[in-house]
ZAZAMAR-643890 format. One record per residue (C-alpha): residue in one letter; chain; y, x, z. Coordinates in nm, 4 decimals, decimal comma, always signed. Layout:
BEGIN
rest | kette | c2 | c1 | c3
A | A | Y | X | Z
...
This chain:
BEGIN
rest | kette | c2 | c1 | c3
M | A | -2,6036 | -0,3103 | -3,4001
I | A | -2,2316 | -0,3165 | -3,3258
R | A | -1,9800 | -0,4791 | -3,5540
D | A | -1,6295 | -0,6188 | -3,5345
V | A | -1,5338 | -0,9839 | -3,5544
D | A | -1,3192 | -0,8956 | -3,8575
E | A | -1,6419 | -0,8357 | -4,0501
L | A | -1,7601 | -1,1958 | -4,0052
P | A | -1,7055 | -1,4507 | -4,2821
D | A | -1,4774 | -1,7425 | -4,1984
D | A | -1,6411 | -2,0135 | -3,9837
A | A | -1,9572 | -1,8050 | -3,9392
R | A | -2,2304 | -1,9501 | -3,7157
L | A | -2,4562 | -1,6895 | -3,5581
H | A | -2,8002 | -1,7577 | -3,4128
A | A | -2,9987 | -1,5892 | -3,1357
E | A | -3,2437 | -1,6581 | -2,8569
V | A | -2,9820 | -1,5538 | -2,6011
V | A | -2,6062 | -1,5184 | -2,6255
V | A | -2,4444 | -1,3026 | -2,3585
V | A | -2,0688 | -1,3370 | -2,3167
G | A | -1,9110 | -1,0147 | -2,1920
A | A | -2,0189 | -0,6550 | -2,2589
G | A | -1,9599 | -0,4946 | -1,9219
F | A | -2,2209 | -0,3588 | -1,6815
A | A | -2,4125 | -0,6864 | -1,6533
G | A | -2,3866 | -0,7968 | -2,0155
I | A | -2,4954 | -0,4660 | -2,1684
D | A | -2,7770 | -0,4201 | -1,9166
L | A | -2,9118 | -0,7717 | -1,9743
A | A | -2,8859 | -0,7562 | -2,3539
L | A | -3,0780 | -0,4287 | -2,3748
R | A | -3,3395 | -0,5458 | -2,1243
L | A | -3,4120 | -0,8650 | -2,3243
A | A | -3,4052 | -0,6791 | -2,6561
G | A | -3,6641 | -0,4414 | -2,5129
D | A | -3,8978 | -0,7408 | -2,4863
G | A | -3,8296 | -0,8308 | -2,8477
H | A | -3,5793 | -1,1114 | -2,7902
R | A | -3,2898 | -1,1610 | -3,0282
V | A | -2,9541 | -1,1295 | -2,8460
V | A | -2,5938 | -1,1759 | -2,9550
L | A | -2,3502 | -0,9975 | -2,7220
L | A | -1,9887 | -1,1135 | -2,7490
E | A | -1,7101 | -0,8857 | -2,6259
S | A | -1,3435 | -0,9837 | -2,6262
G | A | -1,2320 | -0,6206 | -2,6423
R | A | -1,3054 | -0,3409 | -2,8825
R | A | -1,4217 | +0,0200 | -2,8486
E | A | -1,0672 | +0,1274 | -2,7641
F | A | -0,8212 | -0,0443 | -2,5320
D | A | -0,6029 | -0,3040 | -2,7059
S | A | -0,3009 | -0,4294 | -2,5096
R | A | -0,2793 | -0,7493 | -2,7146
I | A | -0,6374 | -0,8388 | -2,6264
Q | A | -0,5773 | -0,7386 | -2,2640
E | A | -0,2902 | -0,9878 | -2,2511
L | A | -0,5512 | -1,2670 | -2,2770
A | A | -0,6567 | -1,1821 | -1,9197
R | A | -0,3110 | -1,2294 | -1,7663
F | A | -0,3128 | -1,4703 | -1,4704
E | A | -0,0771 | -1,6311 | -1,2205
S | A | -0,1025 | -1,5635 | -0,8460
V | A | +0,0199 | -1,8453 | -0,6177
G | A | -0,1444 | -1,7755 | -0,2810
R | A | -0,1826 | -1,4509 | -0,0969
E | A | -0,0513 | -1,1889 | -0,3365
V | A | -0,3056 | -1,0438 | -0,5771
R | A | -0,1850 | -0,6971 | -0,6606
T | A | -0,2822 | -0,5066 | -0,9691
P | A | -0,2972 | -0,1293 | -0,9133
A | A | +0,0421 | +0,0360 | -0,9350
P | A | +0,0711 | +0,2392 | -1,2570
D | A | +0,1883 | +0,5411 | -1,0554
S | A | -0,0589 | +0,4970 | -0,7687
P | A | -0,1804 | +0,8294 | -0,6251
F | A | -0,5225 | +0,6674 | -0,5895
T | A | -0,5712 | +0,6290 | -0,9668
P | A | -0,4677 | +0,9656 | -1,1160
Y | A | -0,8120 | +0,9979 | -1,2761
L | A | -0,7410 | +0,7061 | -1,5095
P | A | -0,5946 | +0,7487 | -1,8571
P | A | -0,2369 | +0,6151 | -1,8509
V | A | -0,3270 | +0,3119 | -2,0637
F | A | -0,5508 | +0,1759 | -1,7861
R | A | -0,3158 | +0,2233 | -1,4914
G | A | -0,1972 | -0,1113 | -1,3653
E | A | -0,5110 | -0,2965 | -1,4803
F | A | -0,7933 | -0,4229 | -1,2587
R | A | -0,9924 | -0,6131 | -1,5211
V | A | -1,0419 | -0,4553 | -1,8617
R | A | -1,1252 | -0,6250 | -2,1918
Q | A | -1,2999 | -0,3487 | -2,3821
L | A | -1,6575 | -0,2523 | -2,4651
G | A | -1,7929 | -0,1632 | -2,1213
G | A | -1,5558 | -0,4006 | -1,9416
T | A | -1,4098 | -0,2984 | -1,6083
S | A | -1,6644 | -0,0176 | -1,5765
N | A | -1,4100 | +0,1752 | -1,7845
I | A | -1,1903 | +0,2113 | -1,4747
W | A | -1,4261 | +0,2012 | -1,1767
T | A | -1,4751 | +0,4999 | -0,9460
G | A | -1,8558 | +0,5229 | -0,9488
K | A | -1,9436 | +0,3985 | -0,5989
W | A | -2,2844 | +0,2358 | -0,5515
R | A | -2,4103 | +0,0589 | -0,2434
A | A | -2,6670 | -0,2153 | -0,1856
F | A | -2,6042 | -0,5073 | +0,0456
D | A | -2,7802 | -0,5245 | +0,3831
P | A | -3,0304 | -0,7902 | +0,5033
L | A | -2,7678 | -0,9424 | +0,7347
D | A | -2,5386 | -1,0053 | +0,4379
L | A | -2,7839 | -1,2470 | +0,2767
A | A | -2,8916 | -1,4195 | +0,5981
P | A | -2,7315 | -1,7333 | +0,7427
R | A | -2,4865 | -1,6350 | +1,0168
P | A | -2,4114 | -1,9268 | +1,2512
W | A | -2,0598 | -1,7963 | +1,3219
V | A | -1,9757 | -1,7754 | +0,9477
P | A | -1,9504 | -2,1200 | +0,7805
H | A | -2,1095 | -2,1446 | +0,4348
S | A | -2,2997 | -1,8170 | +0,4830
G | A | -2,6576 | -1,7518 | +0,3758
W | A | -2,7997 | -1,6905 | +0,0300
P | A | -3,0772 | -1,9038 | -0,1226
I | A | -3,2726 | -1,5837 | -0,1891
G | A | -3,3823 | -1,3250 | +0,0641
F | A | -3,3078 | -0,9555 | +0,0783
D | A | -3,6717 | -0,8751 | -0,0041
E | A | -3,6269 | -1,0445 | -0,3425
L | A | -3,3501 | -0,7997 | -0,4327
L | A | -3,5195 | -0,4829 | -0,3073
P | A | -3,7303 | -0,4080 | -0,6185
Y | A | -3,4280 | -0,4651 | -0,8403
Y | A | -3,2111 | -0,2348 | -0,6309
A | A | -3,4820 | +0,0285 | -0,6811
E | A | -3,4789 | -0,0294 | -1,0595
V | A | -3,1019 | +0,0057 | -1,0738
A | A | -3,1077 | +0,3257 | -0,8658
R | A | -3,3724 | +0,4740 | -1,0943
D | A | -3,2165 | +0,3745 | -1,4255
Y | A | -2,8610 | +0,4744 | -1,3369
G | A | -2,9598 | +0,8096 | -1,1879
L | A | -2,8628 | +0,7357 | -0,8309
G | A | -2,9844 | +0,9286 | -0,5310
D | A | -3,2734 | +0,8241 | -0,3099
F | A | -3,1003 | +0,6339 | -0,0294
D | A | -3,4139 | +0,6167 | +0,1879
A | A | -3,4895 | +0,9881 | +0,1534
F | A | -3,1315 | +1,0755 | +0,2407
A | A | -3,1346 | +0,8492 | +0,5479
A | A | -3,4580 | +1,0202 | +0,6630
R | A | -3,3031 | +1,3685 | +0,6693
P | A | -3,3048 | +1,5170 | +1,0226
D | A | -2,9273 | +1,5684 | +1,0307
V | A | -2,8626 | +1,2132 | +0,9132
R | A | -3,1108 | +1,0721 | +1,1659
R | A | -2,9459 | +1,2661 | +1,4486
A | A | -2,6035 | +1,1324 | +1,3549
S | A | -2,7368 | +0,7772 | +1,3188
E | A | -2,9054 | +0,7869 | +1,6603
R | A | -2,5906 | +0,9196 | +1,8285
L | A | -2,3773 | +0,6472 | +1,6725
D | A | -2,6351 | +0,3753 | +1,7314
A | A | -2,6114 | +0,4431 | +2,1042
A | A | -2,2416 | +0,3549 | +2,0793
G | A | -2,3082 | +0,0341 | +1,8828
L | A | -2,2017 | +0,1868 | +1,5515
E | A | -2,3843 | +0,1920 | +1,2200
L | A | -2,3747 | +0,4846 | +0,9791
S | A | -2,3937 | +0,3795 | +0,6142
F | A | -2,3606 | +0,5614 | +0,2841
H | A | -2,2699 | +0,4820 | -0,0698
Y | A | -2,3705 | +0,6970 | -0,3649
W | A | -2,0643 | +0,8376 | -0,5381
Q | A | -2,1242 | +0,9537 | -0,8932
Q | A | -1,9490 | +1,2699 | -1,0026
R | A | -1,9242 | +1,1147 | -1,3475
P | A | -1,9086 | +0,7347 | -1,3085
S | A | -2,1454 | +0,5345 | -1,5263
R | A | -1,9574 | +0,3713 | -1,8115
P | A | -2,1993 | +0,1644 | -2,0223
G | A | -1,9429 | +0,1210 | -2,2994
R | A | -1,9643 | +0,4983 | -2,3398
D | A | -2,3078 | +0,5901 | -2,2042
R | A | -2,5141 | +0,3145 | -2,3672
V | A | -2,3336 | +0,2702 | -2,6963
D | A | -2,6046 | +0,4616 | -2,8845
E | A | -2,8694 | +0,2276 | -2,7409
L | A | -2,6662 | -0,0702 | -2,8588
E | A | -2,6259 | +0,0814 | -3,2050
R | A | -3,0010 | +0,1418 | -3,2345
A | A | -3,1165 | -0,1892 | -3,0862
E | A | -3,2302 | -0,3961 | -3,3837
Q | A | -3,2580 | -0,7094 | -3,1694
V | A | -2,9004 | -0,6875 | -3,0351
E | A | -2,5930 | -0,7854 | -3,2343
V | A | -2,2729 | -0,6844 | -3,0543
V | A | -1,9586 | -0,8512 | -3,1861
L | A | -1,6339 | -0,6851 | -3,0751
G | A | -1,2975 | -0,8598 | -3,0720
A | A | -1,4835 | -1,1875 | -3,0160
T | A | -1,3286 | -1,3936 | -2,7358
A | A | -1,5283 | -1,6913 | -2,6087
T | A | -1,3019 | -1,9971 | -2,5936
E | A | -1,5356 | -2,2887 | -2,5161
L | A | -1,8916 | -2,3817 | -2,4274
V | A | -2,0032 | -2,6724 | -2,6464
L | A | -2,2661 | -2,9084 | -2,5027
D | A | -2,5233 | -3,1258 | -2,6755
D | A | -2,4843 | -3,5048 | -2,6756
A | A | -2,6698 | -3,5377 | -2,3448
H | A | -2,4387 | -3,2799 | -2,1847
R | A | -2,7423 | -3,0931 | -2,0509
R | A | -2,7614 | -2,7941 | -2,2816
V | A | -2,5028 | -2,5567 | -2,4202
R | A | -2,5479 | -2,5994 | -2,7920
S | A | -2,3085 | -2,3232 | -2,8937
V | A | -2,0443 | -2,0817 | -2,7719
A | A | -1,7177 | -2,1062 | -2,9638
F | A | -1,5356 | -1,7773 | -3,0070
A | A | -1,2258 | -1,6604 | -3,1863
A | A | -1,0503 | -1,3578 | -3,3304
L | A | -0,6855 | -1,2799 | -3,2633
D | A | -0,6019 | -1,3701 | -3,6225
G | A | -0,6930 | -1,7307 | -3,5376
R | A | -1,0267 | -1,7527 | -3,7167
R | A | -1,2929 | -1,9494 | -3,5288
F | A | -1,6673 | -1,8947 | -3,5076
A | A | -1,9699 | -2,0070 | -3,3077
V | A | -2,3049 | -1,8752 | -3,1924
E | A | -2,6062 | -2,0929 | -3,1137
A | A | -2,8815 | -1,9809 | -2,8760
D | A | -3,1647 | -2,1040 | -2,6554
A | A | -2,9950 | -1,9572 | -2,3474
V | A | -2,6343 | -1,8667 | -2,2679
V | A | -2,5281 | -1,6118 | -2,0050
L | A | -2,1714 | -1,5671 | -1,8830
A | A | -2,1243 | -1,2025 | -1,7872
T | A | -1,7461 | -1,2035 | -1,7927
G | A | -1,6770 | -1,0974 | -1,4344
G | A | -1,5783 | -1,2724 | -1,1152
L | A | -1,2704 | -1,4418 | -1,2620
E | A | -1,3393 | -1,5210 | -1,6260
S | A | -1,6821 | -1,6806 | -1,5714
A | A | -1,5194 | -1,9569 | -1,3663
R | A | -1,2290 | -1,9776 | -1,6116
L | A | -1,4576 | -2,0454 | -1,9085
L | A | -1,6517 | -2,3136 | -1,7178
L | A | -1,3285 | -2,4873 | -1,6172
A | A | -1,1753 | -2,4534 | -1,9636
S | A | -1,4794 | -2,6158 | -2,1294
D | A | -1,3589 | -2,9637 | -2,0326
R | A | -1,3370 | -3,1388 | -2,3681
Q | A | -1,6759 | -3,3102 | -2,3231
V | A | -1,6978 | -3,3081 | -1,9431
P | A | -1,3748 | -3,3753 | -1,7509
G | A | -1,3128 | -3,1004 | -1,4980
G | A | -1,5329 | -2,8523 | -1,6794
I | A | -1,9005 | -2,7662 | -1,7044
G | A | -2,0920 | -2,7349 | -1,3766
N | A | -1,8032 | -2,8866 | -1,1845
A | A | -1,9453 | -3,2263 | -1,0905
T | A | -1,8943 | -3,1474 | -0,7219
G | A | -1,5606 | -2,9747 | -0,7759
L | A | -1,6819 | -2,6328 | -0,6642
V | A | -1,6188 | -2,4226 | -0,9745
G | A | -1,3455 | -2,1802 | -0,8769
R | A | -1,3649 | -2,2542 | -0,5046
F | A | -1,4788 | -2,0008 | -0,2428
H | A | -1,3036 | -1,7214 | -0,4314
M | A | -1,3201 | -1,4054 | -0,2210
D | A | -1,2143 | -1,0428 | -0,2299
H | A | -1,2213 | -0,7502 | +0,0111
P | A | -0,8929 | -0,7056 | +0,1988
K | A | -0,8382 | -0,3308 | +0,2205
S | A | -0,6051 | -0,0690 | +0,3606
K | A | -0,5898 | +0,3058 | +0,3004
H | A | -0,3160 | +0,3731 | +0,5556
A | A | -0,5102 | +0,4108 | +0,8816
R | A | -0,5810 | +0,7539 | +1,0280
L | A | -0,8559 | +0,8988 | +1,2400
H | A | -0,7595 | +1,1819 | +1,4727
P | A | -1,0960 | +1,3594 | +1,5043
G | A | -1,2831 | +1,4239 | +1,8261
P | A | -1,5676 | +1,6684 | +1,8971
G | A | -1,8314 | +1,4246 | +1,7702
M | A | -1,6782 | +1,4262 | +1,4226
T | A | -1,8835 | +1,7359 | +1,3394
L | A | -2,1884 | +1,5057 | +1,3213
I | A | -2,0665 | +1,3304 | +1,0081
E | A | -1,8025 | +1,5669 | +0,8672
P | A | -2,0220 | +1,6973 | +0,5788
W | A | -2,0402 | +1,3470 | +0,4294
T | A | -1,6697 | +1,2685 | +0,4513
R | A | -1,5569 | +1,5164 | +0,1869
T | A | -1,4213 | +1,3536 | -0,1255
D | A | -1,2845 | +1,6528 | -0,3131
P | A | -1,5047 | +1,7260 | -0,4996
K | A | -1,6981 | +1,4002 | -0,4838
P | A | -2,0111 | +1,4136 | -0,2690
R | A | -2,3328 | +1,2511 | -0,3768
F | A | -2,3334 | +1,0446 | -0,0579
H | A | -2,0198 | +0,9379 | +0,1257
V | A | -2,0164 | +0,8044 | +0,4790
S | A | -1,8821 | +0,4811 | +0,6233
L | A | -1,8830 | +0,3444 | +0,9763
A | A | -1,9143 | -0,0146 | +1,0980
L | A | -2,0223 | -0,2102 | +1,4013
A | A | -2,4014 | -0,2317 | +1,4229
D | A | -2,5606 | -0,5603 | +1,3153
E | A | -2,6397 | -0,6671 | +1,6706
V | A | -2,2795 | -0,5994 | +1,7723
Q | A | -2,1531 | -0,8058 | +1,4790
R | A | -2,3760 | -1,0911 | +1,5982
D | A | -2,2673 | -1,0604 | +1,9604
E | A | -1,8977 | -1,0278 | +1,8769
R | A | -1,9100 | -1,2806 | +1,5890
T | A | -1,7429 | -1,0593 | +1,3314
L | A | -1,7534 | -1,0370 | +0,9557
D | A | -1,8789 | -0,7263 | +0,7797
H | A | -1,6489 | -0,4280 | +0,7355
A | A | -1,6534 | -0,0577 | +0,6573
V | A | -1,4410 | +0,2434 | +0,7469
Y | A | -1,4625 | +0,5235 | +0,4890
L | A | -1,3437 | +0,8562 | +0,6249
S | A | -1,2039 | +1,1365 | +0,4100
P | A | -1,0296 | +1,4554 | +0,5274
V | A | -0,6590 | +1,5056 | +0,4736
R | A | -0,5838 | +1,8778 | +0,4537
T | A | -0,2643 | +2,0105 | +0,6059
Y | A | -0,1213 | +2,0832 | +0,2620
Q | A | -0,1956 | +1,7238 | +0,1551
V | A | +0,0331 | +1,5734 | +0,4186
D | A | +0,3434 | +1,4661 | +0,2263
Y | A | +0,2020 | +1,6335 | -0,0858
P | A | +0,4164 | +1,5434 | -0,3917
E | A | +0,1403 | +1,3533 | -0,5745
R | A | +0,3661 | +1,1525 | -0,8050
E | A | +0,5859 | +1,4454 | -0,9021
V | A | +0,2887 | +1,6719 | -0,9772
A | A | +0,1116 | +1,3945 | -1,1710
A | A | +0,4255 | +1,3318 | -1,3780
L | A | +0,4588 | +1,7023 | -1,4560
R | A | +0,0938 | +1,7314 | -1,5577
E | A | +0,1177 | +1,4237 | -1,7789
A | A | +0,4311 | +1,5539 | -1,9515
V | A | +0,2681 | +1,8920 | -2,0165
R | A | -0,0511 | +1,7269 | -2,1403
A | A | +0,1484 | +1,5055 | -2,3774
R | A | +0,3590 | +1,8037 | -2,4933
R | A | +0,6895 | +1,6374 | -2,4035
P | A | +0,9203 | +1,9256 | -2,3055
A | A | +1,2123 | +1,7087 | -2,1943
A | A | +0,9894 | +1,4999 | -1,9689
A | A | +0,8291 | +1,8169 | -1,8307
V | A | +1,1695 | +1,9634 | -1,7420
S | A | +1,2707 | +1,6360 | -1,5752
A | A | +0,9452 | +1,6201 | -1,3763
A | A | +0,9793 | +1,9836 | -1,2700
W | A | +1,3351 | +1,9182 | -1,1528
E | A | +1,2185 | +1,6193 | -0,9447
L | A | +0,9525 | +1,8414 | -0,7886
L | A | +1,2069 | +2,1113 | -0,7017
R | A | +1,4466 | +1,8562 | -0,5518
R | A | +1,1929 | +1,7209 | -0,3038
P | A | +1,2175 | +1,9114 | +0,0274
G | A | +0,9091 | +2,1210 | +0,0965
A | A | +0,7305 | +2,0108 | -0,2225
V | A | +0,6947 | +2,3547 | -0,3794
R | A | +0,5665 | +2,4952 | -0,0503
K | A | +0,2964 | +2,2255 | -0,0420
V | A | +0,1908 | +2,3037 | -0,3991
L | A | +0,1703 | +2,6753 | -0,3210
Q | A | -0,0313 | +2,6064 | -0,0049
R | A | -0,2780 | +2,4066 | -0,2080
T | A | -0,3342 | +2,6953 | -0,4485
R | A | -0,4579 | +2,9104 | -0,1573
Y | A | -0,7703 | +2,7020 | -0,1085
R | A | -1,0690 | +2,6165 | -0,3194
E | A | -1,1130 | +2,2481 | -0,3968
G | A | -1,2250 | +2,0613 | -0,0866
T | A | -1,1345 | +2,3368 | +0,1607
G | A | -0,8502 | +2,4142 | +0,3966
P | A | -0,7544 | +2,3121 | +0,7504
I | A | -0,7827 | +1,9396 | +0,8285
A | A | -0,4784 | +1,7566 | +0,9657
H | A | -0,6541 | +1,4229 | +1,0167
Y | A | -0,8857 | +1,1830 | +0,8328
R | A | -0,7794 | +0,8974 | +0,6115
A | A | -0,9599 | +0,5842 | +0,7285
S | A | -0,9910 | +0,3566 | +0,4258
M | A | -1,0949 | +0,0169 | +0,5559
Y | A | -1,2522 | -0,2762 | +0,3734
V | A | -1,3379 | -0,6084 | +0,5359
E | A | -1,5532 | -0,8978 | +0,4249
Q | A | -1,3735 | -1,2252 | +0,3595
A | A | -1,5208 | -1,5449 | +0,5026
P | A | -1,6264 | -1,8079 | +0,2457
N | A | -1,3322 | -2,0467 | +0,2206
P | A | -1,3229 | -2,3496 | -0,0133
D | A | -0,9415 | -2,3466 | -0,0065
S | A | -0,9359 | -1,9994 | -0,1614
R | A | -0,9796 | -2,0823 | -0,5266
L | A | -0,9311 | -2,0294 | -0,8967
R | A | -0,7922 | -2,3059 | -1,1160
L | A | -0,6350 | -2,3452 | -1,4576
A | A | -0,2650 | -2,3219 | -1,5353
E | A | -0,0900 | -2,5395 | -1,7902
E | A | +0,0126 | -2,2265 | -1,9818
R | A | -0,2269 | -2,1205 | -2,2554
D | A | -0,3061 | -1,7770 | -2,3935
E | A | -0,2726 | -1,6744 | -2,7568
L | A | -0,6077 | -1,8345 | -2,8433
G | A | -0,5241 | -2,1654 | -2,6765
V | A | -0,7287 | -2,1188 | -2,3572
R | A | -0,5541 | -2,2213 | -2,0362
R | A | -0,4702 | -1,9247 | -1,8187
L | A | -0,6096 | -1,8693 | -1,4724
V | A | -0,4295 | -1,9354 | -1,1450
I | A | -0,5527 | -1,7354 | -0,8442
D | A | -0,4869 | -1,8990 | -0,5078
W | A | -0,6307 | -1,6343 | -0,2741
Q | A | -0,6371 | -1,7462 | +0,0887
L | A | -0,7623 | -1,6003 | +0,4157
D | A | -0,8516 | -1,8242 | +0,7100
E | A | -0,8479 | -1,7914 | +1,0882
L | A | -1,1993 | -1,6430 | +1,0979
D | A | -1,0780 | -1,3554 | +0,8791
H | A | -0,7912 | -1,2794 | +1,1156
A | A | -0,9925 | -1,3255 | +1,4366
S | A | -1,2757 | -1,1090 | +1,3052
F | A | -1,0300 | -0,8386 | +1,2001
R | A | -0,8706 | -0,8214 | +1,5443
Q | A | -1,2109 | -0,7983 | +1,7115
V | A | -1,3399 | -0,5367 | +1,4655
I | A | -1,0386 | -0,3101 | +1,5175
A | A | -1,0587 | -0,3344 | +1,8965
S | A | -1,4345 | -0,2788 | +1,9094
L | A | -1,4421 | -0,0010 | +1,6497
S | A | -1,1589 | +0,1860 | +1,8191
R | A | -1,3296 | +0,1715 | +2,1572
R | A | -1,6726 | +0,2702 | +2,0263
M | A | -1,5513 | +0,5516 | +1,7981
T | A | -1,3639 | +0,7050 | +2,0899
A | A | -1,6691 | +0,6711 | +2,3169
A | A | -1,8902 | +0,8401 | +2,0554
G | A | -1,6462 | +1,1300 | +2,0255
I | A | -1,5722 | +1,0539 | +1,6603
G | A | -1,2027 | +1,0289 | +1,7297
T | A | -0,9072 | +0,7974 | +1,7767
L | A | -0,8379 | +0,5301 | +1,5165
D | A | -0,4672 | +0,4916 | +1,4417
L | A | -0,3448 | +0,1976 | +1,2337
G | A | +0,0191 | +0,2878 | +1,2847
T | A | +0,0979 | -0,0267 | +1,4848
D | A | +0,0235 | -0,1777 | +1,8235
E | A | -0,0499 | -0,5150 | +1,6621
P | A | -0,2743 | -0,4588 | +1,3581
S | A | -0,2746 | -0,7449 | +1,1106
L | A | -0,4234 | -0,8302 | +0,7732
E | A | -0,0840 | -0,9398 | +0,6425
E | A | -0,0064 | -0,6054 | +0,4780
W | A | -0,3583 | -0,5466 | +0,3494
V | A | -0,4196 | -0,5814 | -0,0235
D | A | -0,7029 | -0,6996 | -0,2457
A | A | -0,9709 | -0,4621 | -0,3728
A | A | -1,0156 | -0,6366 | -0,7115
H | A | -1,3699 | -0,7326 | -0,6069
H | A | -1,3799 | -1,0917 | -0,7309
I | A | -1,6559 | -1,2830 | -0,5569
G | A | -1,7823 | -1,6358 | -0,4966
A | A | -1,6120 | -1,8660 | -0,7498
T | A | -1,9466 | -1,9812 | -0,9002
R | A | -2,1478 | -1,9431 | -0,5798
M | A | -2,5270 | -1,9608 | -0,5610
A | A | -2,7009 | -2,2357 | -0,3617
D | A | -3,0125 | -2,4521 | -0,3510
D | A | -2,8030 | -2,7701 | -0,3402
P | A | -2,5384 | -2,8608 | -0,6018
A | A | -2,3264 | -2,9931 | -0,3148
E | A | -2,3021 | -2,6345 | -0,1863
G | A | -2,2703 | -2,4276 | -0,5020
V | A | -2,2317 | -2,3947 | -0,8780
V | A | -2,5518 | -2,2098 | -0,9743
D | A | -2,9072 | -2,2245 | -0,8415
R | A | -3,1189 | -1,9360 | -0,7129
D | A | -3,1872 | -1,8280 | -1,0735
T | A | -2,8084 | -1,8346 | -1,1347
R | A | -2,8480 | -2,1317 | -1,3704
V | A | -2,5469 | -2,3634 | -1,3650
F | A | -2,6339 | -2,6909 | -1,1932
G | A | -2,6534 | -2,9840 | -1,4343
T | A | -2,7462 | -2,7650 | -1,7322
D | A | -3,0772 | -2,6464 | -1,8714
N | A | -2,9765 | -2,3195 | -2,0361
L | A | -2,6483 | -2,1855 | -1,8945
Y | A | -2,6482 | -1,8897 | -1,6526
V | A | -2,3940 | -1,6646 | -1,4804
A | A | -2,4378 | -1,2884 | -1,4282
S | A | -2,1437 | -1,1845 | -1,2146
S | A | -2,0239 | -1,1271 | -0,8597
S | A | -1,8877 | -1,4812 | -0,8742
V | A | -2,2385 | -1,6060 | -0,7827
F | A | -2,2405 | -1,4228 | -0,4455
P | A | -2,2230 | -1,6778 | -0,1593
T | A | -2,0892 | -1,4030 | +0,0695
G | A | -1,9383 | -1,0706 | -0,0204
H | A | -2,0398 | -0,7942 | +0,2257
S | A | -1,7701 | -0,5216 | +0,2342
A | A | -1,9091 | -0,2913 | -0,0350
A | A | -1,8270 | -0,2694 | -0,4033
P | A | -2,0371 | -0,5362 | -0,5786
T | A | -2,1631 | -0,3349 | -0,8784
M | A | -2,5115 | -0,2506 | -0,7515
T | A | -2,5809 | -0,6088 | -0,6426
I | A | -2,4440 | -0,7490 | -0,9696
L | A | -2,6943 | -0,5338 | -1,1574
A | A | -2,9818 | -0,6185 | -0,9208
L | A | -2,9200 | -0,9907 | -0,9774
T | A | -2,8855 | -0,9279 | -1,3513
R | A | -3,2257 | -0,7555 | -1,3596
R | A | -3,3718 | -1,0513 | -1,1693
L | A | -3,2137 | -1,2907 | -1,4197
G | A | -3,3558 | -1,0812 | -1,7035
D | A | -3,7080 | -1,1307 | -1,5692
H | A | -3,6473 | -1,5047 | -1,5356
L | A | -3,5146 | -1,5395 | -1,8908
A | A | -3,7901 | -1,3243 | -2,0399
A | A | -4,0541 | -1,5423 | -1,8731
R | A | -3,8822 | -1,8619 | -1,9845
L | A | -3,8458 | -1,7436 | -2,3442
A | A | -4,2106 | -1,6350 | -2,3489
D | A | -4,3166 | -1,9798 | -2,2260
R | A | -4,1075 | -2,1435 | -2,4963
A | A | -4,2621 | -1,9197 | -2,7639
G | A | -4,6117 | -1,9944 | -2,6380
G | A | -4,5823 | -2,3559 | -2,6111
């Protein structure tokens, strides 16, 4: 059942076995999984079915460290987004940020979860084998390809063996033609689920503890009109993403100074992202034919290739994880007038003649622009001579307690203190980056893949930007002195409060976190189902 907060009577108190805060990938998946076992779930979502800019304003933050950049509204990398979403990297709406993601799925690797002596604070309290069955569930239920079967193909094996000899690893992510959007794809399931009550427009404002400060007794939530409500449950799960989960813990400081789960001062610390750049080029060599079929991005392939240093090389050279995603740039795409063409298309779509004339004039004024557009019309999508390859690079960030989230003095419309993001890189990040670039360049040339060109003789992370992959601010550990949640993602010091988000990752790999978020959410679902069954039985 889905209803709006406006339908609730004043001061309503809802009741459930589990309350899940946040209806994005994790929240929707967990709610439906528990409801399938017959458990009563209330799912709170700050947004509504359609984007609401006033609600979105609640997510505004302040950046005080390394600049955190929201996507540019006119970015050529986001033309697929409806205009209302451009410039956002976290979305308050049914479905959450899945409403704007690009549909890339990749699991972490065993090395990512293992302790790495050269990476302080690395190592997860759970092993890779514990995630494997949940990765398989996610791949099955979200219609992803068979990664193992693809890797076993003769052509893929040949390419992998050739690159392995050069100390390189060939990896793939699954790229959906039509990205999963649970706020769209699973809305019928939510409507039909008798055991799930979704409340839209319901923003969680505080976690209220019992007198012993061990259990969350209720979740306070509010509507934009100022009315206040609460929901009581046996278990509470924060599925509000890598930023807002930490924010709500910190903001719930009325009963516990410093916030819930923050006895050791770690809530908000170890905040990580993936520094990225899309400006490097690869000038292809003869060996590029080995992997060329899996570099095409237009149209989207099912599997898309990335290159990295092999695990043993990362160990020997003491680097962090990283990935280079290669995609062909056709000759007509070099200096292609992306912004002018996008503006013209948008004006035509919106039936704004004056804007269309203005956009057309800007296109005509740009030297060579019309010629590029005409060249493009000669080729089918994804064809045409290749000028070079775009090398989109993502690097893992080292866990760093000085990179953190904290609360501002400014409050949002509902009275919750806003978030301050103090994103910091440390010397390991910079040293690893320099080593990765040098080693990758040498090995890619030796393998005949081509020459990596970063456009400078002294590559640096200074101009690289964030990927909006928010990781680590409620990190998982076996010891409360090392983290915020335990191996079941239960907040230390509480009996019934859990986090389902990338903020629990102790380290971040270099891949998009979606698949691992869902694998951990499935694992949490099994834990909660077993715990609720024990409670019912005894």
